[in-house]
N, C-alpha and C positions, 0 to 999 in steps of 0.2 A: 923569366916566364912565370906567371902566376900559376901555381898548381894547387888544387884542393882534392883531397882523396877521402871520401867518406867510407866508414865501415860501421859494422855492428848491427845492421838490419837483419831480420829473421822473421820467421813465423812465431807468433805468440799468441796464447789464449787471451780472451778477454779478461781484464783484471790483472794481467801480467805487467812486467816492467822490462825496459831495455835501456842500454846506454849506447848512444851513437857517438862516434868519434869522427873528427875531421882533421887530417894532418895537412898543415899548410906549409908552402915554400915558395921561394921566388919573389918575395915582397917582405916589407917590414910588418910582420904579423903583430907584434906587440904594440903598434901604433895604430892598428886598424880596427875599426868597427866591424863586427861580424854578425851575420844572420843566418838562422835556419829557415828554410822555406820548404814546403812540400807540394806534391801533386798527386791528387787522388786519381784513380782510374777515370778516364773520360772528362776530367775537370782541368781548370786552369791552375796556375801556380797560387798557392796560399802562403802569405808570410805567417811564420810560427813565433819566432823570437829574435831578439836583438840583444847584444852585449857590447858595452863600450870598450875601449882599449885596455882600461885598467881592471875591467871585470866587476866594477862595483855599482854599475848602472845597468839594469836589465829591464826588458819589457816582453810581454807576452800577447798573443792573440787570445781573446776571451775564450775561444774554444779549447785552449789547453791550459789556462791559467789554474794554479793550484795542483796540476798534475806533471807538468813539465818544468825542468830546471836547466837552464843554460849556464855553462861555466867555461872557463879556459885556463890553460896553463901556458903562459907566455915563454917560460923556459923551455917548453917542449914544442912550441909552435902548434899547439893542439886545441881544438875547439870541441866542446862536449855538449850532448843533450841527454839528459837523464829523464826517462819517461816512465811513469807509474799509472796505475789504473787505466790501462790502455783499453780503448773502445774499438769496435769494428771501424767506425768512421775515421780512425787515425790511420787506416790503412793507405799506403801511398809510397812514393819515392821521396825520400828525404835528401835535400841538398844543403850543404853549407855554402855561404855566399859572401863575397866581399864586393861590395857595390853590385855590378851587374854580371860579375864572373861567378859561375857556379862549378861545383865539381861534377862527376858522373853520377852521383847519387847512390843511395843504398835503399834497398827495398824493405819496407815493413809492412808485414801482413798480420792483422789482428783477426783471428778466426778460431772458432772452436771445431 
């Protein structure tokens, strides 16, 4: 059974930083393309970032480019999202995803 467990979300002030983690199990993580997606309050899902299986090819939504960094540790079956210069519009539930399967999400709130 595919399991994705996100963590690291919290309340942070504008301009702050966070690191999100996603622990993966039940599938071959090291061979899987992985995504981060998010959902702002009252809005639909928004794709944030993607990383290939080897970790050397990444892509980002324009809204986060230059502020967010996706990475992975295949030895630990863990996906990361490092976020800096956070803005109120980054508020939402962040999910890691493999194809159409997502975890339960972790809440990020950017507010003063």
